[in-house]
Each structure stands twice: as structure tokens, then as C-alpha cells.
N, C-alpha and C positions, 0 to 999 in steps of 0.2 A: 107479467109481461110474455110476451109471445114469445117460442121459445123457435129458435132455427131449427128447420130437418135437416137433422145428416143422417146419411144411407150409406152403410157399412156393408159392403159384400162381401162372403164369406163371413161371416159373423161369430160362425161358432169354430172360426177356424183360429190357427197362431196370433196371425197377423191385426183380419180381422176384429177377434178377442178382445186384443189387445186396443184397438184400436176402440171397439165401447166401451171397454171399460174403464180409459180414459175421458172419454168422452161424459160418461153417467156422473163424473165428480165435478164436470160444468153445467153450470144452471143456466145460461145459452141458448144448451141444444134440448130438444128431443133426438129419439135414436131411433130407428128403423131397421133389423138387421135382417140382411137376405141369407137363404140358404136353403136347400135341397127339401130340408126334414125339419116341419116348424114342428112335429109332433117328438122329437128325439128327445133326450133325456137336457143335453146342454140348452136345445132351444127354448124348453121349457126353463130352463133354469133363471135363462135371462129375460125371459116374459114375466114372472115373478121379479123378475127386478126393476119392469116399468120399460122395458124394450120394445116395441111393436115388431114382431117377426113375420117376416113375410115368407111364401116360399117362390123360388124362379129359378129357370134354367138354364144357364147361360150358354145354352147351344139353342136356346131357345129367343130370337131376340124378344119380341111383344111380351114376352113372360118379364123378363128384363125392364121393359122400358114400363109395364104396369108397376114395378116394385118402387122405381125410381119419381116417381107422378108427387109431385108437389115438391122435392127436394130442395135445398139450400146448398150441403153438399153433398158430395158422393165419394166416397172411397171406393176405390176399385182395385183387386186384385184376383189372380189366378193359381190355380193348384194345379202343377206340373205334377207333382208326384200323381195324384187323381189320375189326372190325362196321360201316364205311365201306365197305372194300373190297367186300366182302360182300349188302353192303344199300342203301347208299347211303345220303349224309348225313341225308334222310329217312328212313330205318326202322332207320336206326345208334342210337338212340337208342332206341326200345321193345327190339331185339336186348341191350345192355349190361345194361339195367334185369331185361331177361329171364335173363342172368347172374350181374348181381349176386344178385336172389334166389335163383339156385339156389344163389349159394355158399352166402348166408345161411341159407338152410334145412339145408344140410348140414352148417355149422358148430354149429347148433341144436340138431344129431338126432346129435352127434357126442357120447356119455354124457364120456371122457376132457377135453375139452375145459375148460382154465383161463384162455385171452388170444386174443380174436378182435382182429386189428387189422386196417383197412378203409382201404385206400386211396382219396381222397373229396376233391371239389372243392366248397366252397360255391356254393349255387344262385345264378345271376344273376338270373332272375326272382323272387325274392324277395327282393335284395336291393332290385334295380331298381324295386319294383313293379309289375313285368310287362311294360314298359318294353324289358328287353332278356334274351333266352332265350339260351343257348347249350349244344345239343345234350347236349354228353358235360358240362355241368354238370349240367345238371338228372337227367340219367339216373344219375350217382355221389349227387347229394344225395338224392332221391328213396329211392335205397335204405338211406338212411341210415335215413330217415325211417321205411321199412320195419322195420326194426330197433327202432328205438326204438317204435316203436306196436306194431307185431306178434309181438314175438319179444324179449318181456322179457326173457326169462333169459339170452339171448343178448347183450340191451345191461348187463348187469349186467357182461358179459365183455368188453367191446367199447371199442379204444382207436379215435377217427374219426380219421385222419392226411390233413389238408390238403397236400399236396406243392404248391411252385411252380412258376413258368415255368423251362422246360426252352430255357437258350443254347443247346443244338444246333439247338432249330427257327426258326434262321438260317439254315441249310441246305435247308427244307422248302424245294420249288417256289418259291412264293406268299411266300417269308419272304428269300432270300438276295440280296443284292448284286449286282445284273448290268452289266455292264462298258457304257459309253454313249460309242461312240468315239468322238463330234464332243469332247465335253468331256474323255474321257480320265477320267474318274470313275467308282467302283461306286458306283452309287448303291441306295440301299435304299427301294422304294414300300413307304407306308402307307397303311394307312385314318384314322391317327393319329398326335396331334402327336409330336414327339420328347419332350418333356417326359415325354409318358406311362410312369409306374413303374410298374413291375414288381416282385413278391417273388420273389427268383431262389433256384431251389435249390443252383446251381451244377451239380454235376455228379450228375444223377441215378443213372447208373450206380456211382456211389462212396456219396451220402450218403443216399439213402433208407435202406440196408441198416443207417446207423450210428444214425437213428431209431431203428430197429426194434429194434434192438439195445436201445439206451438206455431205450425202450418196456417190453420185456420185461424187464429187470433193475429196473423200478421198479414192481413192482404197484400199491404201494400211494400211488402219486400221478398213476397214469395212467389208475386204474379206480374207479367205473366210469364207462364212458359219457363219457369223457374225450375235449378236439378238442389234437390237436398240430400245431403249425404247422413243419413241413418247409421250409424257409428258411433261406438262409447269408444275403443281402443285400438291400436295395432298390436297384434301379437305375435309370433312365431308361432308353427305349428307345435315345437318342439314343449313350449312353454306351454302351451296347453296341456299336451301330455306329463309335463312336471306337475301343472294344476291339479291333473287329476288322481298323480300320485300320490302329491298331498291331502289332500280330501279324501282317498279313499283307503290310505296310510300303506300303499300297495308299491313295492317296487316295478317302475316302468320302465321300460325302453323303446325308442321309436326307430324302428328300421325302413332302412330307407329302400324297397325294393325295386325299382323303376317303375315305368310304366307296360312292358314288355310283361313281366313276373305280375305285375296288379291285375292286368287281366285275363291272365288266366288260373287264378285264386279268383277273381268276380268277376266273371264275362259279363254279367249285365248291372256294371256299375259303370260302363266305360266315360256315362257322361259325369260322373263325381272327378273319376280320375283326371278327365278333360279340361274341369273345372278349376283344379289344380295346378296341373300343367301349366296354366294361362295364367293363374297367380305364382307361379316360383317365375316364371319368363320376365311377367309386367314387372312384377312389385308395386308400386306406387300408382303407377298406373294404369291398374286394372279397372280401377275406377274414375273413369276421365271416357271427355265426349269433347270431341274438336268444338272450338269457342265454349266450352261451358266453366264456367267453375261454380262450382255447387255450394249451396248455404248449410252451413254444418252447427253442430249443436251453440257453439258459441256465439254465431251470427242470428242463430234463434232466442236467445236468451233462457237454455233449457237450465233449469236447476241441475250440474252435477248430480247433486247429495241426490236427486232423484231418479238416475237413471241405474239400474241395475250393471253391474257389470259382470265379464267374465267368471273372476271366480266366485261372486255371489250367484250367476245365474246355476252352474255347474255346482256347486257345492246346495241348490236345492233338487236340481235335478238329481244328485245323487242319494238326497237322502230318499228319495221318492222309490226310484230304483238303483239300488245298489250293483246291482247287477250289468 
């Protein structure tokens, strides 16, 4: 049986790696991973598993087009954290959109392509009527509009994947609970209230791939131009810190310091602050778009038992890095 070629951008990253992992269990596909460095330890490990690893620079449209040659399906994703390291957050939005556009243009120019899956997030600016802008939300959402408005043939082959909140963010410098010596408690300082609800992906390293494979299996359901919500549950930030406390045995407290104090404490993390403020303000309407009713794991017939929950994800994460 001839296997269909699935090309995965960011194959050594969290979302791309998840897609590779899930696709390797499906005998219908052969996998090509796209990365910046095919000699890295992660790239070599994927090669040993039968993945064809190729090098491409997402800022170089020609290299991306070469990487996509012969693809039946393409998973596209960009890494805003990498862009922020290179360009600071002020330039990351433009840089990420440029890469997303290069990926989309290359996908549109790939004659063999039947299905393009783009990892994205709704526009906070559009939902909030311009009151809140989150750089990495806007760059990804603008890439959606570029595809829908300027690459109509590609749009007919596209599924837009909204990926929920990463519980692993609790390990990030501005979000990690810190020990308060006087009280003996681990305190999570936040710009928003603990009642703020997030749509959690659970484990992005496991669940994104399960959603992508389900999308590929059901093109009549997921095409054309359909949106999918990749999340396993909704939790408040307060519930997440409670889970952290249960799993670590630590006495924890969630403390809302407000957006101004949060900026003063973590001046390089305004994008995270604004993301949380957006979710606090818009709740269930945070993952939304006019005229769109996203497909969920239920409509995609994903076995809930296969999805890694937030609790399971945090348990694994904290076992590896308890600090």
C-alpha cells in the first residue's frame, strides 16, 4: 500500500512533535519532518524512528516549498517564543506572520496537496472590539485571513486548528509558583482572578497529534475551511494551582496582583498578561469567530481515554522537573 506523505513543520517542537508521534502509529502515512537543524539530537531520534527529516528556514520561502514537495497533507505551525527571542515581542508578531505567510504560500504552490492543517488562535483584537491585542494571537489569526481572502484554492483544502492553553505554562518564569519564606507557601502571582477559566489542551505533546490525525481521517467533516477546537477540558486558574499543590504536596495560594503590578514584576511578559486579561474578560467567547462553530473532540470521534488530561500532563511534567 502506498502511504500518503504528511509533512510536519516544526517536527522537533511540541505541537509538530505531537503530530509526528501520532502519525507514526497510522500505517496510512509516511512522515517528513521539517526543522531548522537535521543534526540535532531530536532530529536524529526521529530519523531513527523512520521519519524523513529535512531542513528548511521558514523565513526562506523557497526552502519551505522544497520541503513540501510531494505532500498529501501539511501541518503548519509557527513558534512565537523563538520569534520573541530573535526580535523581542515588539517585532515577533510581524515576524511570525511573515513565516506563516511563507508556509501558506508554499502549501498553495504544492500541486499534490490535499489537506492543509494550520495551528492557530482566534484574534483577541477582533473579539474584544480592539480593546485587547495579544501579539501571537493576532499573527496567527491574520494568517487565517490571508489564506481565506488571498489563497482561496488553499482555503478549500484547509482546516484551522485552535489549540488551547498549555498547562505547562505553569513552569514559565512569570507563571511559576514561587516560595514565600515568611508564609511557607508557594504563591502564584497573576494579573487576573483565580476564577478566570481557560480551555486546556491538557498535554500539547500528546493531544495535538490526536486531533490532527482525526482531522486527516475525516476530510468530508473537516473541509473546506472548517475550524477545530483542540481542548480537553475547561479549568479555572485557581483549579490549576490547586492541582499543582495536590501533585507536589505543597501549600499553594493564588494571588491576583492586577495587571499593573504584574507588569512591574515581569516587564518582559506583557503578552502573557494580555492573554490572561483577554480570557478573563471574554470567558467562553475567547475561542470564537463570527460565523464559526468549531468542531470538538466529540464531533471528531476522538476516544476521550486517549487524550491526556491537565492533571495527567502536570503530573508527568512535575515528575520530570519538580522545581
